[in-house]
C-alpha positions in Angstrom: -13.9 21.4 -2.2 -14.5 22.3 1.4 -16.4 25.5 2.2 -14.2 28.6 2.6 -14.2 30.1 6.1 -16.4 33.0 5.0 -19.0 30.6 3.5 -19.6 28.9 6.9 -23.4 29.2 7.3 -26.6 27.1 7.9 -25.9 25.1 4.7 -22.6 23.9 6.2 -24.4 22.1 9.0 -25.8 18.7 8.5 -27.3 16.0 10.7 -26.5 12.4 10.2 -29.0 9.6 10.9 -27.9 6.7 13.0 -26.7 4.5 10.2 -24.8 7.3 8.4 -23.0 8.2 11.6 -22.0 4.6 12.4 -20.7 4.1 8.8 -18.9 7.4 8.8 -17.3 6.8 12.3 -17.3 3.0 12.8 -14.3 3.3 15.2 -16.5 5.0 17.7 -18.7 1.9 17.9 -16.5 -1.1 17.3 -12.9 0.1 17.8 -10.5 -0.5 14.9 -11.7 -2.1 11.6 -8.9 -4.4 10.6 -9.0 -7.5 8.3 -9.4 -10.2 11.0 -5.7 -10.8 11.5 -6.0 -9.4 15.1 -8.3 -10.8 17.7 -9.7 -7.3 18.5 -10.5 -6.5 14.9 -13.9 -5.2 14.1 -15.4 -8.3 12.6 -14.9 -10.1 15.9 -16.6 -7.2 17.8 -19.6 -7.6 15.5 -19.8 -11.3 16.4 -19.5 -10.4 20.1 -22.2 -7.7 20.0 -24.8 -10.2 18.7 -23.8 -13.1 21.0 -23.8 -10.7 24.0 -27.5 -10.3 23.6 -28.0 -14.0 23.7 -25.8 -14.3 26.7 -27.8 -11.7 28.6 -30.9 -13.7 28.0 -29.2 -16.8 29.5 -27.9 -14.8 32.5 -31.5 -13.7 33.2 -32.6 -17.4 33.2 -33.9 -17.8 29.6 -32.2 -20.3 27.3 -29.5 -22.8 28.0 -28.3 -23.2 24.4 -26.9 -20.9 21.8 -26.3 -22.0 18.2 -23.5 -20.1 16.4 -22.4 -20.9 12.8 -19.7 -18.8 11.1 -18.5 -19.4 7.5 -16.0 -17.4 5.5 -18.2 -14.3 5.3 -21.5 -15.1 7.1 -22.5 -15.3 10.8 -25.6 -16.9 12.2 -26.6 -16.8 15.8 -29.8 -18.4 17.2 -30.7 -18.3 20.9 -33.6 -19.8 22.8 -34.4 -16.8 25.1 -37.6 -14.9 25.2 -37.3 -13.5 21.7 -37.6 -9.8 20.8 -41.1 -8.5 21.3 -42.6 -8.8 17.8 -43.8 -5.3 17.6 -40.3 -4.0 18.3 -38.2 -6.2 16.1 -37.2 -3.5 13.6 -36.8 -0.8 16.3 -34.4 -3.0 18.3 -31.9 -3.4 15.5 -32.3 0.0 13.8 -33.0 2.7 16.3 -30.2 4.0 18.5 -31.0 4.1 22.2 -33.8 1.5 21.8 -33.6 -1.7 23.8 -34.7 -3.6 26.9 -31.6 -3.0 29.0 -32.5 0.5 30.3 -34.9 -1.2 32.8 -32.3 -2.6 35.2 -35.0 -4.9 36.6 -35.1 -6.8 33.3 -31.3 -6.9 32.8 -29.6 -6.6 36.2 -26.0 -7.1 35.2 -25.8 -6.9 31.5 -22.9 -6.2 29.2 -24.5 -3.8 26.7 -26.5 -1.0 28.2 -26.5 1.7 25.5 -28.7 0.1 22.8 -25.9 0.5 20.2 -24.3 -2.9 19.6 -26.8 -4.7 17.2 -27.5 -1.4 15.4 -23.8 -1.1 14.6 -23.7 -4.7 13.3 -26.7 -3.8 11.1 -25.2 -0.6 9.7 -21.9 -2.3 9.0 -23.3 -5.3 7.2 -24.0 -5.9 3.5 -26.8 -8.2 4.6 -28.6 -8.3 8.0 -31.6 -10.4 9.0 -33.3 -10.6 12.3 -36.1 -13.1 13.2 -37.9 -13.3 16.5 -39.8 -16.4 17.7 -42.3 -15.6 20.5 -45.3 -17.4 21.8 -46.1 -19.3 18.7 -45.5 -16.4 16.3 -42.6 -15.1 14.3 -41.5 -11.9 12.5 -38.6 -11.3 10.1 -36.9 -8.1 9.0 -34.0 -7.8 6.5 -31.6 -4.9 6.0 -28.7 -3.8 3.7 -26.2 -1.4 5.3 -28.8 -0.5 7.9 -31.6 0.2 5.4 -34.7 -1.9 5.8 -35.3 -3.9 2.5 -37.9 -6.5 3.6 -40.4 -6.9 6.4 -42.8 -9.8 7.0 -46.0 -9.8 8.9 -46.4 -11.9 12.1 -46.9 -15.5 11.1 -47.5 -18.7 13.1 -44.5 -20.9 14.0 -43.8 -24.1 15.9 -40.2 -23.0 16.7 -39.1 -22.5 20.3 -39.0 -18.9 21.6 -35.8 -17.0 20.8 -34.0 -14.8 18.3 -32.1 -15.5 15.1 -29.6 -13.0 13.7 -27.8 -13.5 10.4 -25.3 -10.9 9.0 -22.5 -10.6 6.4 -19.9 -7.8 7.3 -19.7 -5.1 4.6 -16.5 -5.8 2.6 -16.2 -2.1 1.6 -15.7 -1.3 5.3 -13.8 -4.5 6.3 -11.4 -4.9 3.3 -10.1 -8.3 2.5 -11.4 -9.6 5.8 -11.4 -13.2 7.0 -12.4 -15.0 10.2 -9.5 -16.8 11.9 -11.0 -19.9 13.6 -8.7 -19.8 16.7 -9.9 -16.2 17.5 -13.5 -17.3 17.2 -12.9 -20.4 19.4 -11.3 -18.2 22.1 -14.4 -15.9 22.1 -16.8 -18.8 22.4 -14.7 -20.5 25.1 -14.7 -17.3 27.1 -18.5 -17.2 27.0 -18.7 -20.9 28.1 -16.2 -20.4 31.0 -18.1 -17.3 32.3 -21.5 -18.9 32.1 -21.3 -22.4 33.7 -24.2 -24.6 32.5 -24.5 -22.8 29.1 -24.0 -24.9 26.0 -22.8 -23.1 22.8 -22.8 -25.2 19.6 -20.2 -23.5 17.4 -19.9 -24.8 13.8 -20.9 -28.3 15.0 -18.6 -28.3 18.1 -20.0 -28.2 21.6 -18.5 -25.7 24.1 -19.5 -26.2 27.7 -17.9 -25.5 31.1 -18.8 -26.7 34.5 -16.1 -25.1 36.6 -15.8 -21.6 35.2 -12.5 -19.9 35.5 -10.8 -23.0 36.8 -11.6 -24.6 33.4 -10.2 -21.4 31.7 -6.8 -21.6 33.4 -6.6 -25.4 32.8 -7.1 -24.7 29.1 -4.6 -21.8 29.0 -1.8 -23.5 31.0 0.3 -26.6 30.8 -0.8 -28.4 34.0 2.5 -30.3 34.2 4.5 -27.0 34.4 2.4 -25.4 37.2 4.1 -25.0 40.6 0.9 -25.8 42.5 -2.7 -26.6 41.7 -4.9 -23.8 40.5 -6.5 -21.8 43.3 -10.2 -21.2 42.5 -12.2 -18.8 44.6 -15.9 -17.9 44.1 -18.2 -15.5 45.8 -21.3 -13.4 45.1 -20.6 -11.5 41.8 -16.9 -12.4 41.8 -14.7 -15.4 40.7 -10.9 -15.7 40.9 -8.5 -18.3 39.6 -4.7 -18.1 39.9 -1.5 -20.2 39.8 2.2 -19.8 39.0 4.0 -21.5 36.1 7.6 -21.4 34.9 7.4 -18.9 32.1 8.4 -15.3 32.2 5.9 -12.4 32.5 2.4 -12.1 33.9 -0.7 -13.5 32.2 -4.2 -12.3 33.1 -7.7 -12.8 31.8 -10.2 -10.3 33.1 -14.0 -10.0 32.6 -16.9 -7.8 33.6 -20.4 -9.0 33.2 -19.1 -11.6 30.8 -17.2 -9.1 28.7 -13.5 -9.8 28.1 -11.8 -6.6 29.2 -8.6 -7.0 27.2 -7.1 -3.8 28.6 -8.0 -4.7 32.2 -9.2 -1.9 34.4 -9.9 -1.3 38.1 -10.9 -4.9 38.8 -7.7 -6.3 37.4 -5.5 -3.6 39.1 -7.2 -4.4 42.4 -6.5 -8.1 41.9 -2.8 -7.6 41.2 -2.5 -5.3 44.3 -4.5 -7.6 46.6 -2.5 -10.7 45.7 0.8 -8.9 46.7 -0.6 -7.6 49.9 -2.2 -10.9 50.9 1.0 -12.9 50.2 3.2 -10.5 52.1 0.8 -10.6 55.1 0.5 -14.4 55.1 4.3 -15.1 54.9 5.1 -11.9 57.0 7.8 -11.0 54.6 8.3 -7.9 52.5 8.7 -9.6 49.1 9.1 -7.4 46.0 5.8 -7.2 44.1 7.6 -8.2 40.9 8.8 -11.4 42.6 5.3 -12.3 43.8 3.7 -11.7 40.4 6.5 -13.2 38.2 5.2 -16.2 36.2 1.7 -15.7 37.6 -1.4 -16.8 35.5 -4.7 -15.4 36.8 -8.3 -14.8 35.9 -10.9 -12.6 37.4 -14.6 -12.1 36.7 -16.9 -9.6 38.4 -20.6 -8.8 37.8 -21.7 -5.2 38.6 -24.8 -3.1 37.9 -24.4 -0.5 35.2 -20.7 -0.9 34.6 -18.8 2.1 33.3 -16.3 1.2 30.5 -13.9 3.7 29.1 -15.2 3.2 25.5 -18.0 1.7 23.5 -15.9 -1.4 22.8 -15.8 -2.1 26.6 -12.2 -3.3 26.8 -11.3 -1.5 30.0 -13.4 -1.0 33.2 -13.5 2.4 34.7 -13.6 3.3 38.4 -17.2 2.7 39.6 -19.1 1.8 42.7 -20.9 -1.5 43.3 -24.5 -0.3 43.4 -26.5 -0.5 45.6 -23.9 -1.1 48.3 -21.8 1.9 47.3 -18.6 -0.1 47.7 -15.9 0.6 45.0 -14.9 -2.2 42.7 -11.3 -1.8 43.9 -12.2 -2.4 47.6 -14.8 -5.1 46.7 -12.1 -7.1 44.8 -9.4 -6.4 47.3 -11.5 -7.4 50.4 -12.6 -10.6 48.7 -9.0 -11.7 47.8 -7.5 -10.8 51.1 -10.0 -12.8 53.0 -10.4 -15.8 50.7 -6.8 -16.2 49.5 -5.5 -16.0 53.0 -8.0 -18.6 54.2 -7.0 -20.9 51.2 -3.3 -20.6 52.0 -3.9 -21.4 55.7 -5.9 -24.6 54.7 -3.5 -25.7 52.0 0.1 -25.8 53.4 1.6 -27.6 50.4 0.3 -24.9 48.0 1.6 -22.2 50.3 5.0 -23.8 50.5 5.2 -24.2 46.7 4.1 -20.5 46.2 6.8 -19.3 48.6 9.5 -21.4 46.7 8.4 -19.8 43.4 8.6 -16.3 44.9 12.1 -17.0 46.3 13.2 -18.4 42.9 12.1 -15.2 41.2 13.9 -13.2 43.9 17.2 -15.1 43.2 16.9 -14.7 39.5 16.3 -10.9 39.8 19.3 -10.4 42.1 21.4 -12.6 39.8 20.9 -10.3 36.8 20.8 -7.0 38.8 24.4 -6.1 38.0 24.4 -6.9 34.3 20.9 -5.3 34.0 22.1 -2.0 35.3 25.1 -1.9 32.9 22.9 -3.0 29.9 20.3 -0.4 30.6 23.0 2.3 30.7 24.4 1.1 27.4 20.9 1.0 25.9 20.2 4.5 27.1 23.3 5.8 25.4 22.5 3.8 22.2 18.9 5.1 22.1 20.3 8.6 21.4 21.8 7.3 18.2 20.3 3.9 17.8 21.2 2.8 14.3 19.1 -0.3 14.6 15.8 1.5 15.2 14.2 3.9 12.7 11.4 5.0 15.0 8.0 6.4 14.2 6.4 9.6 15.6 3.6 8.2 17.6 3.4 5.0 19.7 0.9 2.5 21.0 1.3 3.6 24.6 0.5 7.2 23.8 -2.9 8.1 25.4 -5.6 9.5 23.1 -7.9 11.9 25.0 -11.1 13.2 23.6 -11.2 15.8 26.3 -10.1 16.3 29.9 -13.2 14.7 31.4 -13.5 11.7 29.0 -10.3 9.6 28.7 -10.8 7.2 25.9 -9.1 3.8 26.0 -8.5 3.9 22.3 -4.8 3.8 21.4 -2.8 4.5 18.2 -2.3 1.5 15.9 1.5 1.3 15.5 3.8 -1.3 13.9 7.5 -2.3 14.4 9.0 -4.2 11.5 11.9 -6.5 12.5 14.0 -6.9 9.3 17.2 -8.7 8.4 20.1 -6.7 7.0 20.4 -3.2 5.5 18.9 -3.8 2.1 15.5 -5.0 3.4 15.3 -2.5 6.2 16.3 0.2 3.7 13.3 -0.6 1.4 10.8 -0.7 4.3 12.3 2.5 5.9 11.8 4.5 2.7 8.3 3.2 2.0 6.9 3.1 5.5 4.5 5.6 7.1 6.8 7.5 9.5 3.8 8.5 11.7 3.1 5.0 12.9 5.5 2.4 11.4 9.0 1.8 12.8 11.8 -0.5 11.6 14.3 -2.5 13.7 17.2 -3.9 11.7 18.9 -7.2 12.8 22.6 -7.8 12.1 22.6 -11.2 10.5 21.2 -14.2 12.4 20.4 -13.5 16.1 21.4 -15.8 18.9 19.4 -19.0 19.5 18.3 -18.3 23.0 16.5 -21.5 23.7 17.2 -22.8 27.3 19.0 -19.6 28.3 17.9 -17.4 31.2 16.7 -13.8 30.9 20.2 -12.7 31.7 21.1 -13.2 28.1 18.6 -10.4 27.1 20.8 -7.9 28.9 24.1 -9.5 27.9 23.2 -9.6 24.2 23.3 -6.1 22.8 20.9 -6.7 20.0 18.2 -8.3 22.3 18.7 -5.6 24.9 18.2 -2.8 22.3 15.1 -4.6 20.9 13.7 -5.0 24.4 14.2 -1.2 25.0 12.7 -0.3 21.6 9.6 -2.3 22.5 9.7 -0.9 26.1 8.6 -4.2 27.6 11.3 -4.7 30.3 8.8 -4.2 33.1 5.7 -5.6 31.4 3.2 -5.1 28.6 1.6 -1.9 29.9 4.3 0.3 28.3 4.4 -1.6 24.9 5.2 1.0 22.2 4.0 -1.0 19.2 0.8 -3.1 19.1 2.0 -5.0 16.0 5.4 -6.5 16.0 6.0 -7.8 12.5 8.9 -10.2 11.6 9.8 -9.3 8.0 12.4 -11.7 6.6 13.2 -13.1 3.2 11.3 -16.1 1.9 14.4 -18.2 1.7 16.1 -20.7 4.0 18.1 -18.0 5.9 15.0 -15.9 6.2 13.0 -18.8 7.7 15.8 -19.5 10.1 15.9 -15.9 11.3 12.1 -16.0 11.7 12.4 -19.1 13.8 15.1 -17.6 16.0 13.0 -14.4 16.6 10.0 -16.5 17.5 12.2 -18.4 20.0 13.3 -15.1 21.6 9.7 -13.9 22.1 8.3 -17.2 23.2 11.2 -17.8 25.6 11.2 -14.4 27.3 8.0 -12.5 26.3 5.3 -15.1 25.8 2.7 -12.4 26.8 3.3 -10.7 23.5 2.4 -13.8 21.6 -0.6 -14.8 23.8 -2.0 -11.3 23.5 -1.8 -11.3 19.7 1.0 -8.8 19.1 3.3 -10.9 17.0 2.9 -11.3 13.2 4.7 -12.6 10.1 4.8 -10.2 7.1 3.7 -11.8 3.8 5.3 -10.2 0.8 4.8 -11.3 -2.8 6.9 -14.1 -4.3 6.2 -13.1 -7.9 5.4 -10.1 -10.0 3.5 -10.9 -13.2 3.0 -8.0 -15.6 2.4 -6.9 -19.2 2.4 -3.4 -20.7 -1.0 -2.7 -19.2 -1.3 -4.6 -15.9 0.8 -5.7 -12.9 -0.2 -8.5 -10.5 1.7 -9.4 -7.4 1.4 -13.1 -6.4 1.9 -14.6 -2.9 1.8 -18.3 -4.0 2.5 -20.3 -7.1 -1.2 -20.9 -7.5 -1.8 -17.1 -7.7 1.1 -16.9 -10.2 -0.6 -19.4 -12.5 -3.9 -17.5 -12.3 -2.1 -14.2 -13.1 -0.4 -15.8 -16.2 -3.7 -17.0 -17.4 -5.4 -13.6 -16.8 -2.7 -11.5 -18.5 -2.3 -13.7 -21.6 0.7 -15.0 -23.5 4.3 -14.4 -22.4 3.9 -11.9 -19.5 7.1 -10.7 -17.7 7.5 -12.8 -14.5 9.9 -11.7 -11.7 10.7 -13.9 -8.7 11.5 -11.9 -5.6 14.2 -13.7 -3.7 14.6 -11.1 -0.9 12.8 -8.1 0.4 15.8 -5.9 -0.7 14.9 -6.7 -4.3 11.5 -5.0 -4.0 11.7 -1.3 -4.8 10.4 1.2 -2.2 7.7 2.3 -4.6 6.4 -1.2 -4.8 7.0 -2.0 -1.1 4.7 0.8 0.1 1.7 -1.2 -1.4 2.6 -4.2 0.7 2.9 -2.5 4.1 0.0 -0.1 3.6 -3.8 -0.5 4.1 -3.8 -3.9 2.4 -0.8 -5.3 4.2 -1.0 -9.1 4.6 -0.1 -10.3 8.0 -0.2 -13.8 9.5 -0.7 -13.7 13.3 1.3 -16.1 15.5 -1.3 -18.1 17.3 -0.6 -20.6 20.1 -2.9 -23.6 20.2 -4.7 -24.2 23.5 -2.8 -27.4 24.2 0.6 -26.1 23.2 3.4 -26.2 25.8 5.9 -23.4 25.0 8.8 -25.4 26.7 8.0 -28.5 24.7 7.5 -26.6 21.5 10.9 -24.8 21.8 12.6 -28.0 22.9 11.4 -29.8 19.8 12.2 -27.1 17.2 15.3 -25.5 18.8 16.7 -28.1 21.1 19.4 -30.7 20.5 17.2 -33.4 19.1 18.3 -33.1 15.5 17.7 -36.8 14.5 14.2 -36.6 15.8 13.4 -33.5 13.8 15.1 -34.9 10.7 12.9 -38.0 10.9 9.8 -35.9 11.3 10.7 -33.8 8.3 11.3 -36.8 6.1 8.1 -38.5 7.1 5.9 -35.3 7.0 7.2 -33.3 4.1 4.3 -31.2 2.7 3.8 -28.6 0.1 3.3 -25.1 1.4 -0.5 -24.8 0.9 -1.0 -28.1 2.9 1.3 -27.0 5.7 -0.6 -23.8 6.1 -3.8 -25.7 6.7 -2.5 -28.4 9.0 -4.7 -28.3 12.1 -2.2 -30.5 14.0 0.6 -27.9 14.0 0.9 -26.4 17.5 2.1 -23.0 16.3 0.5 -21.3 13.4 1.9 -18.5 11.2 0.8 -19.2 7.7 3.6 -21.1 6.1 6.0 -20.4 9.0 
């Protein structure tokens, strides 16, 4: 029981050591925890914190290769840098504010400057081992949840200089966690793109880039669909790549000192503004900013001394000056783009002409839907007052969390929107959900197949328009109200069809949502196996067989055919802390237009032939590496 107010005294005050504080407040150090189903979950931050140190060694000119091996629950990283000074091996991984990055002469433009990252990994791991190889000697230290368990003396070695770190995330902190290979590969590729000449061997595969951000955009786009060749501009401490495609939305990848700033910041804002200003000046026309940026794909990387991020997880760059010159990041980026992009367009007339045609096409499309858009928005505004489709939650992803007036945190609330089919399923979820941060949007039967249609249909179709307004993504991702959009349909043929139709809607009109990891499929149990003492929920037939064996002879077995059959009391267990979500992940070489054309186009005989020749059982289908779009068994 907490102390009563009148018992508040010296005994009520306690000081936590470094590891206790990290374990008590892990979110302060690594952002959200999660189970690995989101690309910004804590287990990926742990991997990043360790690799960042190896990258910093490479940037300083020490080590051209990094070995990374990640199995289901274990991470090993070996670099060939200088190695941690042997006398400080333990301090560097277990004492906050201890490290080599406070001396800016040793690490000029490093990612981690606060001496926290590796300590957080150590404190949040069931097992943590550090081994340094330096000048013919080596030293090892092992830890459990940040507590030193084993230490070796310095011994001779023939190994090359460098550092080896091995850790296993604590499964009491990261519950039911798993590493998703595609998320790890994206992390590793980003390191390769931002460090031309560096080789990273990840689980036996070589990751190497020669052309930096140009290679990144070539990997992220379908070259055939681009309106003009990728523009690639490099300068001192800055690199830019950009082009225009045919898909809706804007797509950006931004980096500071090799750190992927998923929430952008001043450097990305400056890039977006400078592109608009430069294009207007070059063509001497007052194009709308939205027309210039429509369908743009861009990447920016800057390197600055002592970057100021808006949180420990470094996902958003604050407003800083470029020491020692004193120039702001905004003006530094803006001046570079205005000069170099203008020069490029003058030298490449075909690219300039193609860019202008793309802008004019966006202008025509915008004007074409202006009338219907106005009427649809008015209808949506009225419907929002009594929107029967949306059972909203109290807080939203775009609500800003501020620690105090002088320290705006970039942390956001974790919120979820379940998209359900029919009243029975939405009723169960609505009753059992957490009303603080979980909302429900109910579909009326099967939505329209919108493949091949223009964005005009989003405004003409009442259901799509209301969903767009519920998400608040009409003008971009910045105002997104829910960071997890979960398609929750029955595990039958109709449910799968609705799932496919909703995937088509998001991929066709809001691909940014999918690329940025906001779209998921809800996994709910297919079976309930129980006796008088125990109840086991099973998600596959294999789990059902194990449950029958565990519970003994003749247990009661229930097959859930639809979400509406699951009682609210049971449902709350499936959408709570242990909710099973399958993220929708696009493979690097997937063309959205080709993907939708194949699955949703009018090539029925071709699809039929494929199904007959490639029929698999569910567990094989979920593990098929050749599928372009992954979502468990979707």
